[in-house]
Structures are given as structure tokens and as C-alpha cells.
N, C-alpha and C positions, 0 to 999 in steps of 0.2 A: 286237646294236645296241641302245643303250638312247635315251632322248627324255627331253629336259630339261623339253617341255611335252607330256607325253604326249595330254592331253585332246582336243587339236586332232587327233588321228588321227579321233577319231569323225566328224570332215570327210568321210573316206572314206566313210562310208556313203551319201553322197550320189550316190557313182559308180555304182552299179548304174541310179538313178534316172536319170541322165543316159544310159545306155548305153540301156535302157527307151524313155526319149523319142528317142533318134536311131532306133531300130529302128520305133518308131509312127510317126516322121515319113518313114521310106524307105518305110513300105507305104503310106502314102496318097500319096507321090510317085508308085508305080506305079501305085495304083488310077487316080489322076488320069489316067497317061499311056494307061492303057487305055480310061478313059473318053472322054477327049477328044483323044486322041492323033490318030484317024482324023479329027477336024476340022480340024486343025492348030494346036488353040490351045496344045499342050504340045511342047517340043522336046527329045527324049530322044537324039538323036544321039550326042554327045559321051559320054553316059555309057554307050550301049551300046556304043561302041567301043573305052572304056576299061576295061569289065568291072569285075570284083572291084578293080582297080586304082583306083578312084573313091572307096570306102571310105579309103585310105590316108592323105590328109591328115587324117580326121575321127579315125583310129586313132592318128597322131601326137599329134594334140591332147589326144586321153584320156590317153595314158602322160606327157604332158608337164604335164596337169593333175595327175595322181596323184603325179607327182615334187614338185610345186610342194605340195602338201597336206601331203606328209610330210616336207617342208622348213619349213613352218610350226609341227610339233612340236619342231623342232631337235634333228636327231638326232646322237648323237655313238657314235663305234667306238672301241677300243680298238686302237691302231695303235703299231706299233713301230719306233721311230725311231733311227738311229743317230747315235752324238754322242760326240764326244771329251771326256773327263772325267779330273780329278784332285783330288784330294783335299789340302788343307795343314792341317794341325793347330797353330795358334800357342800354343806354351805358355810361359806368362807365369810367370817365377819373382817371388813377390808375398811374398818373405820380408822381414825387417826390412831388411837391409842395402839392399834395393831403395830405401829412403829417403834414401841417401846422396846427396850433391851435387855429386861430382866430376865428374858430366855435369849441365848446368843444363838444368831448374831442379832434377831429381831423376832417378837412375838410371830410377825407375818411368815417370816423364812422358817420359824419352828414349825407353823401349821402346815406349810407347801411340804416340807421334809416329813412331817406324820401323814400327810394324805397321800403324797406319793409313794410311799412304802405300803399304805394299805391298799393304793389300787393295783401295784404290782404284782401282790399277792392275791387278788381276785380271780377266779375262774372265768371264761368265757362268757357262762349263762348270768352272771352279773351285769345288769347295766348301770353304769355310773355316769349321774350328771353332775355340774358342777353351776352352783348358784351364789354369788355374790351380794353382801348387802352391806349399807352403813347407815345412812337415813332411809334408803326405801332398798328395794330389793329387785334382782332382776337375774335371767337364766344367762350365763356365759357357754354354757354346752349343753345339750340335751342328752337325756338317757342314751348310752351307747356302751359297745364292749372295745372298741378302738382305743387300746389304751394312749396311744400317739396323740389324739386328739384329746384325750382326758387330759395326758400329763400338761400338754401344750395349754389349755385353759386355765390350769393352776397355776403354771407359770407366769402368765399375763397378768395376774393379780396384784395391784398395790395398795396402799392403804389411801382412804379417800377424807370421808368427813365424819359424820356423828354415828351413833350405832343405834340400831333398831333391830332387837332381837325379834320381834312380832313380824315386821316386813320380812326378815329372812326366812321365818318360819312359814309364811303364808306365800313368799313366792315359790319356795320349795313344794308347797301342796299344788301351787298351781302346774307347776314343771310336770308333778307325778300325774295330774288329772290330764294334761294334753296328752301326755305321753300313751296313757292309757285310752284314751279317745282315737289317737291315730293307730292304736292296735286293732281295736274292735270298731272301726269304721271303716267300711268298705270306700276304696278313692275313685267315687264316681263324679263326672262334672255333671253340675245342674244350673238351670238358670233359674231357679224357685228361689223363693227370700229363703234364708236359713232361719229354722227355728230357734228360739232364745234357749240356751244353756240351761239345764234345769238342775240347780245344787243338789248334790249326791244327799240321798236320805243317810241320816247317819245310822253306822252300824252299832249292834249290839255290843256293849262293855265287855271288854276282854277278847273283843275280835280283832285280830290283826292281818292285815293286807301284806303281801311279799315286798313293801316298799318301805324304806326306813330313810330318815333324814338324819345325818352325821352332822351337828352342828360345832363348826370350830370359832369358837370366840372367848375375848377375856371376860364377856359376860357383863360390862357395864353400861348396861341399857340407859339411854338418854334421850330418847324418841318415842314416839308412841307407833302402834297401837302396843298396849300391855302385852308381855310376853306371854303371859299365863293365859292371857284371854285367846291368842292365838294357838297357844298350847291345846285349849279347849277343842278347837277346830281339828285339830290334828287328832286328837282323841276320836272325834265323831267319826273321822276316815279312817279310822282303824291304824293308822300311820304312827309307828313309835321311833321318837327323837332319842338319838345316841348324843349327851353333850361332851365336846371336849374342850376343857379347860386349859387356855393358853395364856401363860404367864404365870405371876409368882403372889402367893397371898400376902406378902411383904409389899410388892409394888414397887415401882420406881418412878422417878419425876420425868417427866417428858417434856422439852422446851420445844414450845411451838409458835412462830411469829413473835418472838421474842416473851412469850407467856411462858412461864411454868406449870406445869399440871401433873399431880401427883396421879395413877393410875397403877390398880391392882385388880388381881383377878376376884371376880365376885362368883365364887363356888357355890354360896348359899341358892343363887336363882337357877343355877346351872342344874343344880341338884334337883331343885324343885321340879323343873319341866321334864327331867329325864322321869323323875317318880310319877308324874301326872301321866306320863305316856307308855308308861311300861318300859320305860328306856334303860339306860344304863350311862353312868356318869365315869367319864375317863378323864385322868391328866396328861397333858400331852407331854411330860417329862417322862412317863414312861410309856413308850410307842410299844412294845411288846402287849401290853394289854388291848391297845386300841386295835390290832390285828384281829382279835378274837370278836369284833363286831358283826363278822359275818355268819360266827358260828351260832349268834342270838338270832337270825334271820328266820323267817318261816318261808322257807322256796314255796312256791306252787307249783303245781304240774299243770303245765297249760299246753293246748293244742295251737301249732300256729301252722298256717298253710303259707307254703314257699314253692317257687317256681325251683325246679331241680333238672338237671341234663338228665337225661335216662338212655343215652347212646350207649352205654356199655351193657344196658340191658339186653336193648334190641342186636345188639354188636353179638353179645354172650350166646343168646337164644340162635341166631343165627349159624354159630359156628357149630354149636350142639345138634341143631334140628341136619346139618349137611353131614355130619360125622355118621350120625343116625342112619343117615338114606346111603353114605357110603358103606358101611359096615353091610347092611341087607345085599347091597349091589355086589359085594364083594362075596357074601356067602350064599348068594343063589347065584350069579353070575361069573363070580371068582373075576369081575372089574368092576370098574367104576361106570356110572350112567355117561 
């Protein structure tokens, strides 16, 4: 257990003084009883009848006071709490073809709109990360349940260069593995040389982790590696890929640097990727379907240790014990200790 205001624990030094004062008071009371009892000035009948029980209310008040002083220091404890969790990586195609306007206003803006709608509907137990990919892949936002941070990362995305679906998948898997390692590894300082990272052992076929990748792209792959090879890596990790087609099958002509390039949605490749990984293919034109991605997650019950302030527990226990002590005192002596 630790304390947010540990200096307040110095007040506990007053407890021995209080105990000494109580003992002195009891001695004086007994001396008065001996000295004046025979004259009828002091009545100790109830005290003699209760014996040592007469000290119970005072002891309870003392225990309550100690707990109250501890509560003033704002104690916190590391508590292991069960929670249902899942992780979604939104992998955005930010290649030049995403500037095409066959989806209004552009494919990129349509992808952002679909993603924003998806993010805003997720429960707080779902961690969402953002990855961008063109001819390479990179993490834009590590998995978090901070919706403002996620939406800010999405809004910063802009079209770049070529398209490598494989790089998008591999970058997403790396983000998932890093996030999982952070959750499982204690943050301890060490000057030892770190051990090499061992590649995860492929999971059994049909095994799914609580993490999924949502690949938002027009599917026109023109860079290495082969997206189907990358999809196999995702299968080995038990991570399903839900592909979201951005664009139209008819396509449109994109004018870039004086060149005209025809670009169209490659639904066949996206459907193949989703089928290989036990995911589902969606079309961004139907945003209602995209919301059902979470329904196909396999959330996992995990136990996470978190530092939690327990001041209220100590304060509540203090008040309860003092009330019990007061009740005993009123019942036996018709007064508070």
C-alpha cells in the first residue's frame, strides 16, 4: 500500500498521547472512586458491573480515529480487477489513390468518416489504435480508449505515396504485439542487455485473439510484400482482419502531377484477405455494416493490476466503527465516550 499524502501519517504520533491521556483519566477516576465512594459522591456501579467491557466504546473510537487518520493520507492499493477487453487497430490506406473522388468528397475523407463513426460507438473497454500505410507502415496512435486522441490521429491522416497492403498488415501486427508486451511486462529499470525478442509461436488454426485489424483501403496494392503473405502472418497470430473497401468498382480517373491514372476498388483482394483470416469484408458505402465489427470481436476476460485510491474504504470503516462505539456507550452509560 502507498499514500498520496504520506505526510498526514505523522498525525498517528498523536495516538499514543491519546492512549496515555485515557489511561491517566481512568486512574484518576478510580482514585476518586476509592477516595469519595464511601461518602456516596461517586457512583461506579455500572462500571463494576460491566468490568473490562466498559473500555470497549473507547477502544472502538480509538480504532475509528486511527483509520480516519490513515484515510487523510489518501491510501492507494494495487488491486487486480477483471475486465472484458478487446483491441482494434484501424489501418488506413494513405496512398495517393485515396485522394480519388469517386466517394464524396474523397476516398480518404469517406474512410475517416466511417472510422470516426466506428470509434464513437465503441465501449471504453475497447482499445483502439491507428496505423497509416502507403509504401510502408507506421503507428500513428498506440491502442488507447481515449477517443479524443484516436479521433485526432485519424484527422491528421493525409494521402501520401504508393500502396502496400502487406506493410499495413505487418505494421498493425507490430502495434498489437508491442501493446501486449507492455501490458504483460513489469516496468522495471535494468542495466542488463535486453534479450532478443522471440517471434510468437503460431496459434492453432481457428484460434482468435481479442485483437482485430480493420483495414480501410481501396485495395490497389502496388508495393511489396505480398498482402496474402502478410495475411498468413496475421493468421499465425490469431488476429482477424476486417477489410473495408473505399471507392467504387467502376473507379475514377485521378490527375496527379500532370498524369492521369485510373483507380478502382479492388474488392477481390480485400475479400480474399478477410476470408483467409476469418474476418469480414465491408463496403464503406454502407457505414451501418461497419458498426457491427465489434459484434464479431472475441473479447477476453483479463485481470489487470491497477493502483486505486481506497480512501473511501478507510473513511467508511472509521465512521462505522465510531458509530458502533457510540451505540455501545449510549446503551451502557447513556453518554458518549
